[in-house]
N, C-alpha and C positions, 0 to 999 in steps of 0.2 A: 889198740886198733881191736881184737879178741874182747876189750868191753864193748868199746862202740857197735861192733856186730850185733853181740848179744842184746846190747839193749836196743838199737832199733829193729831188731826182728818182735822184741818182744812190744815194742808202739807199731806195728803191723797187724797182729793179732784180733783188734777190734775191727778194724775193717776187713777181714775175710771171717771173721767168727761171731760178732755180737750184733749186728747191723740188722740179723734176718734177708729178707727180700734185698735190701740194698748193701748184705757184704761185696766185697770184692775178689773175683779171682786171681790171688796172690800169687799165682804162680805167674802172670803174670807182668808184678809187679820187682818181683825178684828176681826175675830174668833181665825186666830194666833196671834196677838196682845195678847190675852185670858192667852190661854198656853204659853205665854213668862213669864207671872205671875206666875203661874200653876209653870213652873219648876226652878221656882229660880228667876227669875227677873234681869237674867245677860246673856253674852252671850257665857257661859259657858253649858249654859242649852240646849242654844236653839243649840250651835253647835253639842255641843255630843246627846242631844236626841231627839229636836222636828224638827231639818232638816232632818237626817236619815228618821228616821219612817217617817214621812211625807211623803216622800221621794218613799219610799216602799211601805208603804199602798196604795199611789197613783199610781205608776206605777204597781202595783199589781193589782187594777181595770181596768188601761187605757189594760193589757193585757188580762183582763176578757171581757170588752165589746167588743178589736178583735175578742176574740173567738167568742163572742156574734154575731159580724157582718159575722165572715167569715163562721159559720153555715149558716145562712140566707142568705146567697149570695151562697155558695155551695148548699143550700138541695132548697133554693125558698123556695116558698107558702105553698106547699104542705108540708112540713118539718111535720111530727109528727102529723101532723090534725086529717087525715085520721084516725089514729089512740086515737083519743078522741073525735073526736064528740063535738066538744067541741064550743063555741060563740069568744073564743079568736081568734084575726087573727089569720091566719095562719106561721105568719113569727117568731109570740109573742111566739109560743112553742120553736122556735132554740136559741132565748134569755133567757125563761125559764129556758130548761136543761143549756145554757152554764154559765148562773149567778147562779146555784146550785152547778153547781159541779169545776166552776171556785172558786166563793166562798170558798165550802170546802178546798182547796187548798190556797188560800191567808191568810183562818183565820189560818188554820193547822198549816199554814210556822210558827207562834209564837210559835208555841212551842218546837221549835228549833234554836230558836235567844232570847239570853238573853236579848239584847236590847230592843225588838221589845214586852217584858215582862216586861220591864221597863216604857217603851213608850208608852203602851195602847192607849190611849189618841190619841196622837196627830196619829198614825199609825191606828187606826178607823176612825179617823175625815180627812187622807190623802186617806184615802178609800171614803164617803163620799162628801168631797167636790171635790174631782178627777172626779165623777160619774156625780155629777152635775153640773159643767164646762162643761165637754166633752158633760151631753146630750144636756145644752145650747148652748155651742161654734159649735157642729154642727148643732142644727137649725137655728144661724144666722152667721156664721163661724167668729165666734170669736175667733179670733188666728191666723187666716188665714192669714190675712198680710204681718208677720212673714214669713211663707213659702211661699211666692210669690203668695198668694188667690187660694188657688188649691181646687178641686172641687173632688178628692179622698176621700171617707169618712176614712178611714183609716188615711191619712194625716190629715184629720181636728181632728181626735179624739188626733193626738199626738200634734198637734200643741193646742189643747185647753187642755192638760196637761200638755204642759212648758208654755200655760200662768197661773196656778196655782199653778206650782210651784214660777212662778216667784212673784205671789200673796202671796203666803208663806212667801219669802224673806223679803216682803214688808214690810209682817207682824210682824216680830222679830226683824226691823228695827222700826219700830214703838212702840214696846214696848220699845227697846232701848234709841228710842228718849223723850217720857213717860219719864223714868225710871233718863236720864238726867238731862233733866228741871227743872222734881223733885229737883235733887240735892241729891241724896242717897247716904250714905258716904261708905256704903260695904253694898253688893248683900246680899241675903242669898245663901243660898247656895241648889241646886237642890233638892226637896226633893227627899225621897230614896223610891223605891216603890216594 
C-alpha cells in the first residue's frame, strides 16, 4: 500500500501544479480520496454516495454564498448595521443573515433525503470544501479561465464550485488508482450508515 499511495500522490501533482489557471485544489482531491476508502474503496460507493452527496452539499453552499452576495449587493454597506451598531463591517451582516438562513435550509434538507443521511460526511465535506474553494477562488479567480476570465462575482463563485467538483472527481479517481495499484481482489462493501 505504501508504494500505491506514493505513486498516486505523484500522479496527482500535474493536476495541482502544472496546469496554470486550470490547476485543481488538491486538498479537495486528497480529502475525497480518504472518503473513497471510508465508503468501501470501490466505484459503487463513490458513484452512489460520495459524488451525489458532495455535489449536493457543495451546491447548497454555492447557493448560500450567492444569497449572501445578493444581500450585500442589494442592500449595500448600510444593510442592518444601524440596528446592531457593531464593529463588524456593515456588509458582514448581510453575510451573517444569509448564512444563518441558508445553512438552516441546506442542512435541514438532509432530514428529507435518505441518501444525504447515509452520506452525511460527504454532504458536509461538500459544504465545507466548496465554501473554501469559493472563498479562495473568488479572491484569486480560481477556475475563471474555464469560463473566459469573468469579473462578475456570481460567475466566479460558480466557476470555483465547478473547479471543486472536478477536484472531487479526481479524488475518487485517486482512490480507485490506489486500490488498483495495491491489487485489491474484492473491494469491501460500502458501510451502512
